N, C-alpha and C positions, 0 to 999 in steps of 0.2 A: 683223813686228808690224803688225796692222791699224791703219787710221786711224779717228779718231772718226767721220768722216762718209763712210766707205766706203759705196758703193752709192747715194749721193745724187747726182743729176744736175741740174745747174743750167744753165738756158738764160739766158745773160748778154747782155742787150740794153743794157748800160750803157756809158757813155763819160765821158771827162774824169776826175773824181776821186771824187765821192761814191759812185756805184754801184760802180766798180771797186775801191774800198777794201773794200766789203762783200763782193764776190764773191772777191777775193783772199784775204780772211780765211777764207772758207768753203773755198777751194781748199787753203789751207795745212792745214786740218783734214782734208783728204782727199776733199772733194767733187770730182766730175768737172765742171769748169766749162767750158762750151762758149760761147766768146765769138763772137757774131754781128756781122760787120762788113760794110761796103759794099765791094764789089770795087773795087780800084784806089785806094781812099782809106782806109778803115778808121777807127778811132778818131782823132779830130782831134788828140789829143795825141801821136800817132806823129810828127808834124812840128812840134809846138810847142816852142819853146825849145831847138831842136837845137844841140848843140855839135859834132857831126860831120855833114857834109853827107850827105844821102840815107840816113841811118841812123836807126832808131827812137830817139826822144829818151829821155833819162833820165826825163822826166815819164811817158812811156808804160811803159817797162820796169819802173819801180819800183812801178807800180800793177797790173801784170798778170802776175805770176809764177804758175806752176803751172796756167796755163789752156791751153786749146786754141782755136785761131782757125779759124773757117770764114767764107766769104763767101757771102752770099745777097742776091739782088735781090728784096726783098719786094713790089715793084710788078709783078714778072713773075708771071703766073699759075702757072707751073710752080715758080717760087721760093716762091710762097705755099704751094703744096702741100707743099714740103719743110718749110717752117716748121710747117705743121699736123702733119706727122709728128713733128717734134721736140717739139712741145707734148704730143703723145700719149705720148712716150717719157721726158719729163723730169718732175722732181718740183717744180721751182721755176722761175718766170720772174721775172727781176729787171730792172727798167727805171728809167731816170731821164730819159725823154723829157719834152718839154713837155706840159702837161696836155692830154689828149684825143688825143695822137698815136697811141696804141695802138688806140683806137677807130677812128680814121680809117684805120688799116691794115686794118680789118676784124676785129680781134681784141678785141672787147668782152669784158667779164667773162662775159657769158652765153655767147658763142661759145667761149671758152676752157673753160668748164665743160662744154659739150657735147662738146668734144674730149677733155677729161680732168678729170673731177670731183674728182680728188685733187690737181690742180695748185694750187700756192700762187703767187699773183702779188704780188710785193713791189715797192714803188715808193718812190723818193725824189722828193719835190716841194719846192719852195721854201717854200710856205705850205700849211697845212691849209685845210679849207673856211672860207670867209669872203670878205671884200672883196678880198683880194689873191691869191686862189688861182690866178689865171691869169697872175700876174706872173712874169717871168723872174728867177731868183735865182742869184747867184754867191756865192763864199765871203764876201767882205767885206760884201755886202748882208745875208747871213744873220747875220753878227756884229752888224751895226747893228740889224736888226729883232728880233733875239733878246735884246737888252739888254746884250750884252757891251761894245760900243764906248762906250756912254754912261757906263759905270762903269770904263773903263780909261783910264789916263793920269793926269796931274796936274791938280789942281783949277784951276790958273791957265792951263790950255791946252785945246785942242780934244779931242773924243773921239778915241780911238786904237784901231785894230784890232790884234789879236795875230798874231804869226807862226805860232802853232799853228793848224792848219786845223780849227778846231772846227766850222765850218759844213759843210764837205765831208767830211773824214775822220771827224769826230765823228758826223755823221749816218749815214755808212756803217756805223760800229760799232753804232749803235742799230738800224739795219735788219738787220744780221746777227743780232743777238739776237732780233729779231722773227721772222726766218725760222726760226731753230732752235726757237723756242717754238712756232711754227705747225706745224713738222714733228713735234714731240713731241705736240701736241694731235691731229694727224692719226692718230697710232697709236691713239688712243682713239675718234675719231669716224669715221675713214676719209674725211673730207672735206677738201678744200683750202679756203683762205680768202684774202682780200686783206690785205696788210700794208702799212701806210703809215708812212713816217718823213718828216715835214716838217722842213726845215732850220731854220726859225724855232723849232720845238718842241725840236729837238735842242740848239740853242744855249742856249735858255732852261733846259733841264734841267741844262746844265753851269753855269748862272749862278744856280742856286737860292738860294745864300747871299745874292745881291743882292736877290732877291725877299723873302727873310727880312728883310734890312735895311730895305727899303722899308716894311714893316709896323711895324718897330721905330721908324723915323723918324716915321711918322705918329702913333704913340702917344706918343712921348717928345719929339720935336722935336730930338733930338741923338743922336749915336753916339760914345761916349767913346773907342772904339778907333781912330777915324779921325783922320788928322793935322790935320784942321780944328779938332779939340777941343784946348784950350778957347777959343782966340782967334779961330777962323774962323767963318764963317757957314754955316748949313745951310738949304737951300731946301726945296722940296716933294718933290724927287726925290733918290734916292740919288746922292751926288756921286762924282766920281772920287777914288780913294783912294791914288794914287801906288803905292808899294811896300808899303803896309800889308798885313798877313797876311790880313785879312778874317775873323779868328776871335778867340778869347779870348787868344791868345798873341801879343803885339805883335812885329812883325818889320820889318826894313828892309834895303835893299841898301846896303852900305858899301864905301868905297874900300879897296883893298889896295895894297901896295907895287908900284910900276910903273904905276899907273893913268894917269899923265900921257901915256904912250905906248901902253899896251895898253888898248883899249876894253872888254876883258872882265876886267880885274884888279879884280874886285869879289867880295864874298861876301854871301850872305844870312844875316842874324844874327837869331835869335829870343831875346827876353829872357823865357824860360820861368820862371814863378814858382818851381818847386821847385829850380832851380839858380841863383837870383839871387845867393846868397852866393858861389858859385863864380865867377860872372861878375865880381862886384866884386873878388875876389882876383886874377883873371887880368888885369884891366885896371888894377890898382893903385889901386882906389878902395874899399879895405876898409871905410872908414867908412860907405859907403852901405848896408852890410848891416844896420846898426843904426839909421841915421838915420831918424827918423819921416817925413821927407819922401820917403823912398825904400824903406822896408822892406816896404810892402805893394803889391800890384798896383794898387789904387785910388789910392794916393798917387803912384805913378809915372806914371799916365796923363797928367796935365797936364804932365809934365816929359819926355815921351818924346823930343822933339826934342833937348833938351840931353843926355839919356842916350845917345842914339845918336851924337851928336857926340863925346862922350867915348869911347865904344867905338871910333868910327872913328879917333880919334887913335892907338889901340892897333893896329887892323887895318892902318893905313897903314905900320906898321913891319914888317909880315910879308907874304909872298906869300899868295895865297889858299890855297895848299896847305899852307904852314906854319901859317897860322891854323887851318885845318881839323884838322891833326894835333894842335895844342895843345888846341883846344876839344873835340874828340872824347874826349880823356882824361877830361874832366869831364862828359861827357854833355850838353854845351851844344849845342842844335840849331842847325845851320848848313849851308850848302851853297855850293860855289863856282859862280860864273857860268861855265859851260862854253861855249866857242864850238863851232860846227859842226866846225871843224878839230880841236879837242881831242876831241870825241866820236868823230869818224871814226877817230882814231888811238888810242882807248882800248882796250887789250888785253882788259880784262875784258868789255867789250861784245861783242868778237869771240868770246870763249870761250863766252858764254851764247847766242850766236846772235841777239842783238839787232841787231848789225851784221854783215852777211855780204858776202862777195865772190862774184860770179856771173860765169860765162863766157857770152858771147853771140857767135853766129857772125859778126855783122857789126860789132858795137860793140867786141868784145874783153872784157876783164875790167873790171867796174865794181862800185862799192860800193852797197849798198842796205840798207834796214831789214829785219829779219827779223820773225818772228811775236812780238808783244809778250806773247802769252798762251802759257804753257808747260804742256803736259799731260805727266804722267809716263809714261803708256802710249801716247802718240801724238806722238812728237817730230816737229817740222816740218823737212822738207827743202825749202829754197827753190830752185825750178827756174826757169830763165830764162823770160822772157816769149816768147810765140809770134810768129813772123813772120806777116805778113798772109796769111790763108787757108792757113796751113801745114798744117792738119789737115782741110781740107775733104774730101778723098778718104777719109781714115781714118774720119771721122764718118759720111759717107754710106754707106760700106760697112757700118758697124755698124748703120745704120738699115735695111739690107736691099737697098740699091741695087747693081745689078751694074755692072761697069766700063763696059759699053756705055751703060747708063742715065746714069751719071755724066758720060760724054763727051757725051751728047746734051744733058744739062742745061747743061753748060758751053758748048756750041755755041749753045744758045738764049739764053745770057746770064742764066740763072736762078741760077747759082752762080759 
């Protein structure tokens, strides 16, 4: 069975997380991703957060599956010629260098267009055009500049960043969509184009409901679904909302049996209006189903803290999985707080390929995430990440270089 992106060749100049997330996703869909690395060093994440000495780290392996690795010294004139040949033969160049780095290498947009007018150049940057476009950005910086941190955490505490990599991996996902879109448009126009995904923009796109709330706050001065209502104070900006759902269905994280010793013995519970009567029956508060103070969503809003406290008295008598089993019988929306250990050991995630085990020649067997997007006609096979420069000779041969030429380039330090 063919892959969705069979025939697409990606020149991967990315490193660390945002760019490799993008190119790995394209590789999972069948694109031939050629990762260009520095000889002797490679992607810096090969050595970051190592758990086995002198072996590629999990940081690297989990972001570079299904790719081929070649080493090129782009400062070497002969190495630069090899790169020019690659640009002529590839469909997409993906990079997350500092602003202007590609230009300083001699590969401006104009030069790339001369070499290959069908080439798509896709870039991850920290910020788009503006006062901060030359600033260096990492995951947590993007979360802060994109509006996530200011709206995360509890109102009586400082801003908090999330463990989800919405700045790096989130932007990589946005960039992958931009690349596929540009490839589709190229089938109509025959031309390549530039694709930009700024990390600040990507985080903001994932925080759009908070921009929604900012406008509501400016208009009304209050937001009734936030825990600050009715007794708290609202300022000029959207406040931190704790574990509120951020939508029209009030929700909160509640303790379950064993919470005293298990930091993840919690459940997320949503008091959805259509099942309110069922909630009342389950927790033993049947009278709330007809009490005017509780019968409507509007009546319940000022009393949410007390309502969740009463529900928590019930959840604390059940494990999170026992509570799930009971609540799901009545279509009451809820979800267990799953630890990374629980997720790693969940059989259903192994069965769907969301979690996979991969063999590596130096690391051995390890666990990694699989493709989160499933295509019925293009199933993903997760292949191990490449060793540094593992495919240099293979790719050079495909480009038309003879064994003698490859040897000469290696002697010259070009590859």
